[in-house]
C-alpha positions in Angstrom: -47.6 119.2 -91.6 -49.8 118.0 -88.8 -49.0 114.6 -89.8 -45.3 115.2 -89.7 -45.6 116.7 -86.3 -47.7 113.7 -85.1 -45.0 111.4 -86.4 -42.1 113.4 -84.8 -43.9 113.4 -81.3 -44.6 109.7 -81.6 -41.0 108.9 -82.2 -39.9 111.0 -79.6 -42.2 109.3 -77.2 -40.9 106.0 -78.3 -37.3 106.8 -77.9 -38.2 108.2 -74.3 -40.0 104.9 -73.4 -37.0 102.8 -74.3 -34.5 104.9 -72.1 -32.4 103.3 -69.5 -33.8 105.3 -66.7 -37.1 107.3 -66.7 -36.7 111.0 -67.0 -39.8 112.9 -66.1 -40.6 116.5 -67.0 -40.4 117.3 -63.2 -36.8 115.9 -63.1 -35.9 118.0 -66.1 -37.2 121.2 -64.6 -35.2 120.3 -61.5 -32.0 119.7 -63.7 -32.8 123.1 -65.5 -33.1 125.0 -62.1 -29.8 123.6 -60.9 -27.7 124.3 -63.8 -29.3 127.8 -63.8 -28.4 128.3 -60.1 -25.0 126.9 -60.3 -23.6 128.3 -63.6 -26.3 130.8 -65.1 -27.2 128.5 -68.0 -30.8 128.9 -69.3 -32.0 125.9 -70.9 -35.1 125.7 -73.1 -37.8 123.1 -73.1 -36.3 121.8 -76.1 -33.2 120.6 -74.3 -34.8 117.7 -72.4 -33.1 114.9 -74.6 -29.6 116.6 -74.5 -29.9 116.8 -70.7 -30.7 113.3 -70.4 -28.0 112.2 -72.6 -25.3 114.2 -70.8 -26.6 113.2 -67.2 -27.2 109.5 -67.8 -23.5 108.9 -67.9 -23.3 110.6 -64.4 -26.1 108.1 -63.1 -24.0 105.3 -64.3 -20.7 106.7 -62.9 -22.2 107.4 -59.4 -24.4 104.3 -59.2 -27.6 106.1 -59.1 -30.6 104.2 -60.1 -32.9 107.1 -60.8 -32.6 110.8 -61.9 -34.6 112.0 -58.9 -31.9 110.4 -56.5 -29.0 111.8 -58.5 -30.4 115.3 -58.7 -31.3 115.3 -55.0 -27.6 114.1 -54.5 -26.2 117.0 -56.4 -28.4 119.6 -54.6 -26.9 118.3 -51.3 -23.4 117.9 -52.7 -20.7 120.5 -52.3 -17.8 118.9 -53.9 -16.7 116.7 -57.0 -20.2 115.7 -58.2 -21.7 119.1 -58.2 -18.6 120.1 -60.5 -19.2 116.9 -62.6 -22.8 118.0 -63.2 -21.8 121.4 -64.3 -19.1 119.9 -66.7 -21.6 117.4 -68.0 -24.0 120.2 -69.0 -21.4 122.7 -70.4 -21.0 123.1 -74.1 -17.5 123.4 -75.4 -17.3 124.0 -79.0 -14.2 125.8 -80.2 -11.4 126.0 -82.6 -8.2 127.8 -83.3 -8.9 131.3 -84.6 -12.5 130.9 -84.5 -14.3 134.0 -85.8 -11.1 135.1 -87.2 -12.1 138.9 -87.8 -11.5 139.3 -84.0 -7.8 138.6 -84.0 -6.4 141.4 -86.3 -8.5 143.9 -84.0 -6.7 142.5 -81.1 -3.3 142.9 -82.7 -4.1 146.4 -83.7 -5.3 147.2 -80.3 -2.2 145.8 -78.5 0.2 147.8 -80.9 -1.5 150.9 -79.9 -1.2 150.4 -76.2 2.0 152.2 -74.4 4.8 149.7 -74.7 6.0 150.3 -71.0 2.7 148.8 -69.7 1.8 145.1 -69.6 -0.9 144.2 -72.1 -3.6 142.2 -70.2 -6.2 139.8 -71.7 -8.9 137.9 -69.9 -10.3 134.9 -72.1 -13.5 134.2 -69.9 -14.6 130.9 -71.6 -11.5 129.2 -72.7 -13.0 125.8 -73.0 -10.2 123.5 -74.3 -7.7 126.2 -74.8 -7.9 126.9 -78.7 -9.1 130.5 -77.9 -6.4 131.5 -75.6 -3.7 130.0 -77.6 -4.9 131.9 -80.6 -4.8 135.1 -78.5 -1.3 134.3 -77.4 -0.2 133.5 -81.0 -1.8 136.8 -82.2 0.1 138.7 -79.5 3.4 136.9 -80.1 3.2 137.9 -83.8 2.1 141.4 -83.1 4.4 142.6 -80.3 8.1 142.6 -79.6 9.4 139.5 -77.5 10.3 142.0 -74.8 6.6 143.2 -74.3 5.1 142.0 -71.3 2.0 140.1 -71.9 -0.5 138.6 -69.4 -3.2 136.2 -70.5 -5.7 134.7 -68.0 -7.8 131.8 -69.4 -10.7 130.7 -67.4 -13.6 128.3 -67.7 -16.2 126.7 -65.3 -15.4 123.2 -66.7 -12.5 121.7 -64.9 -12.1 118.9 -67.4 -11.5 121.3 -70.4 -9.2 123.6 -68.4 -6.9 120.4 -67.7 -6.9 119.7 -71.3 -6.1 123.2 -72.2 -3.1 123.3 -69.8 -1.6 120.5 -71.5 -1.7 122.3 -74.9 -1.9 118.9 -76.8 -4.3 118.9 -79.8 -5.0 116.6 -82.8 -2.8 117.4 -85.8 -5.9 117.9 -88.0 -6.8 121.0 -85.8 -3.4 122.4 -85.7 -3.0 122.0 -89.4 -5.7 124.4 -90.2 -3.2 127.0 -89.3 -0.4 128.2 -91.7 2.7 126.2 -91.9 4.6 129.1 -90.4 2.4 129.2 -87.2 2.7 125.4 -87.0 6.7 125.4 -87.0 6.9 128.4 -84.7 4.3 127.6 -81.9 3.8 123.7 -82.0 5.9 120.6 -81.7 5.3 117.0 -82.8 7.3 113.9 -82.6 9.4 112.8 -79.7 7.6 113.0 -76.4 4.2 114.0 -78.2 1.4 111.5 -78.5 1.0 110.2 -82.0 -1.3 112.1 -84.1 -1.2 115.3 -81.7 0.8 118.4 -81.7 1.6 120.3 -78.5 2.1 124.0 -77.9 5.7 125.1 -77.3 6.5 125.8 -73.7 7.0 129.5 -74.4 3.5 129.7 -75.7 2.0 127.9 -72.8 4.0 130.1 -70.3 2.2 133.1 -71.6 -1.2 131.7 -70.3 -2.5 131.3 -66.8 -5.4 128.9 -66.6 -7.9 129.2 -63.8 -11.3 128.0 -62.9 -13.9 130.8 -62.8 -17.5 130.7 -62.6 -19.0 133.9 -63.9 -21.9 133.7 -61.3 -19.5 133.7 -58.4 -19.6 137.1 -56.3 -15.8 137.4 -56.6 -13.3 136.5 -59.4 -9.6 135.8 -59.2 -8.9 138.3 -61.9 -8.3 142.1 -61.4 -8.4 145.2 -63.6 -7.4 147.1 -65.4 -7.6 144.8 -68.5 -6.9 145.8 -72.0 -9.2 143.1 -73.6 -12.0 140.8 -72.4 -12.9 137.8 -74.6 -16.1 136.5 -73.7 -17.4 134.9 -76.8 -20.5 132.5 -77.3 -21.2 132.6 -73.6 -23.8 135.2 -73.0 -26.2 133.3 -75.5 -26.7 130.6 -72.5 -27.6 133.4 -70.0 -30.8 135.1 -69.7 -31.1 138.8 -69.9 -30.8 139.8 -66.3 -27.7 137.6 -65.9 -26.2 139.2 -69.1 -26.8 142.7 -67.6 -25.1 141.7 -64.2 -22.0 140.4 -66.1 -21.9 143.6 -68.2 -22.1 145.8 -65.2 -19.0 143.8 -63.7 -17.0 143.7 -66.8 -17.1 147.5 -67.5 -15.1 148.7 -64.5 -12.4 145.9 -65.0 -11.6 147.3 -68.6 -9.5 150.2 -69.1 -11.6 153.4 -70.4 -10.6 152.4 -74.0 -10.5 148.6 -73.5 -12.3 146.2 -75.7 -14.9 143.6 -74.7 -15.1 141.0 -77.5 -18.1 138.8 -78.0 -19.5 136.0 -80.2 -21.3 136.6 -83.6 -24.8 135.9 -82.3 -24.4 138.1 -79.3 -25.8 141.8 -79.2 -25.9 144.2 -76.3 -27.6 147.1 -78.0 -30.1 147.1 -75.0 -27.1 147.9 -72.6 -25.7 151.0 -74.5 -25.4 152.8 -71.2 -22.6 150.2 -70.4 -21.0 149.4 -73.8 -20.7 151.1 -77.1 -20.6 149.0 -80.2 -17.6 149.4 -82.4 -18.6 146.8 -85.0 -18.0 143.2 -85.5 -19.3 142.4 -82.0 -16.6 144.3 -80.4 -17.6 146.8 -77.6 -15.8 149.4 -75.6 -17.1 150.9 -72.2 -19.6 153.6 -72.9 -18.3 157.1 -72.6 -14.8 156.1 -73.7 -13.3 158.3 -76.4 -11.3 156.2 -79.0 -8.6 157.6 -81.3 
């Protein structure tokens, strides 16, 4: 076991010695501190190689010849490069109807709400858009066409938001859905790039996309909300940051609203704020559900 560990450490050292730019532990700590301050993302010591791989592209793009110079530039910047730095270190892994057990729960909750009220959903980490489009499809199938539905889809990464707004996806991803859903909600052929499918306008129109940094003191979204999707986001935040976000989410939800999280996220230590309904679905503490 010790020999294997030693061989791994030697290989890692050799890889780092052949890097295009030196990347010291001090520079890695500076990058960690910056992404935590700007986006709340807490990175472990094991992420040094990942951070190098993501940021070295920004050094090339900006013409910097060292990580120290680049990171100092990001610290001073208040515009495009600070945004590019955040985009580079943001993970955007998603798919249509990911964690599928949540969508029947969403549909059932929507059907139970008063028909005269708009049904309002915030997807707080929309990434490239598969999640908010899955939400929109679910609600289109569950509710009458006359029912007013409002979906806000936000992300900190402006590049993935632009992609989501286009609503274009590789056919392979779309074909994971049923043929009925493909036909009803997507188009191919004329006007759509080869090998791609595009969400139909009536689906795109149901979603408003907006850049929101969850660490910002104010958000461009107001309650009351029926559902907040914040899946596979909290795992990147430390416990104090998680607590602050939950404290802000709670008053934005209706008393019987739902907070839907990812399969690896648990808020059992925040039972004063949210009550676990199972399947990583929570409701504000004190709410009485029927």
